[in-house]
C-alpha positions, 0 to 999 in steps of 0.5 A: 556681480551685484549692484546694490544702489541703497542709502535707505538704511543710513538715512533712516538710521541718522534721522532716527539718531537726530530726533527722538520723535522719529523713532522708538528709542531705548532712553527714558526721560524717567527716574525709576521712581517714576519722577520725570528728570527732563523737567524744570518746573520752576521759571528758570533764571536769565542773567542776560538777554543780547540783542539777536537778530537771528539765530546766526551763530547761536549757541545753547547748552545742550548742543554738546549733547546732541548731534549737529548736521556735520556730525550726523553727515559723518555717521552717515558717510561712516556707516556708507563706507563700512555697509559697502565694504561688507557688501563687496564680500558677498560680490555685491556693490553698494552705491550710496547716495551722495550726501547733502551740502551742509548750510550755514545754519544747522538744520536744528536751529534754522527755524527754532524761532520761526523765519529770522532770515530777512534773505530767507523770508523774501525768497521763500516765506514760510516755505522750508529751503530745499524742501523738494530736494530732501523729498526727491532724495527721501523717494530716490532712496526709497526706489533704490530699496525697492529696486533690491533683490531678496538675496540683496535685501537679506545681505544688506539687513539681515532679515527675509522681510516682506518687500514693503518692510523697513530694513532694521524694522524688526529689530527695534529693542533687541539687536541680533547676535547670530548670523541669519544664514549664509550668502555664497557659502559666507555667513551674513553678519548679524543684522546684515552689512548694516548690523556690521556697520552699526556695531563698528560704530556705536558698539555692541547694540549697533544701530539700535544703540545709535537710535537711542544716542541722543533720545535723553538729550533731546527730550530735555531739549523738547521739554526746554523749548515748550517750557520757553513758549510758555514763560511770561517773559517770552509771551511778553515779547510775542505781545511786543511783536504782536503790536508791531505786527498790527501796525504793519497790517497783520492780526496775529496775537502771538507768534505761535499763532502765526507758526500754525499757519499752514502756508500749504500751497506749492510755492510761497505767495505774495502775501505769504512773503510779505507776511514773512518780511513783516515778521522778520522786521518785527522779530527784530525791532523787538527782539524776540530771538533774543529773548526767546533764546535767552529763556530757552537757554536758561531753561536748558542750562536748569535741565542740564545741571539737574541731569549731569549724570544721565548726559555725561553717560550719553555724551561718552557714547556720542563722543565714542561714536563720532571718534569711530566714525572719523577713524573709519572715514580716515582709513577709507 
């Protein structure tokens, strides 16, 4: 019996689903006449500004149209289970990587407005918690992929590409519709076992459709974030934050200048941790997170209202994929 220990494709696939900048996607943020639908050109109205020290419990209007960590894990788990069953039909054992534990704050929000948690600042400064573990996991997945035999790769991904070619990388826009060949007298599914799993979860377009699952919402979210950064209300609270930081001995004209710092040492330095602690304290003192999140949410809401039809269609696809994944996991 073959023994395939992989998780590389599902890590890649769900990463692509989660962030539009990571992969090519079939979605577009433009109408057929070329007008950008993701943009909101005028300052979005803010009804109220909450007092908020950090991002715990923060919700944004586009949350329902994007994947959170739990949903991402659900899609990964379902994909792994289906690939495992498919590989077993060919006498191959597929062992996927154990999923990372979920954190109390979703990764999409943890550093949305920079470091906002005092404990995180004291322990990690501006270094991302768990970054080393994530890199080790990626290296492990890459090593597993590299150890697969040509036959295993063929059954897994449905292509006979070069060793260094990533599974599925040749399927950017057109999903395979025919078996690529036989192994042990059996037809390999179109796109391999990964393609079979993708179709069961995401529908006819399979993993390719999954890659673009939240791309339009991600585009709107990215645009809304950029517009919030440039908004006078956010720039105003950045100015207050800068004054607070200067009183503590740090000279940053705004938060963007601080967020651009590389902080490239292997571990956080004393200076970095002291800066992060001052940063968190000043954010709380002048209510940076409260103001910024309110303006950010207002831009998201305005864009959502402008794109209800397109977002509604995308949400149906997202909800269907999540229902399918839930049923697959329940069935085991």
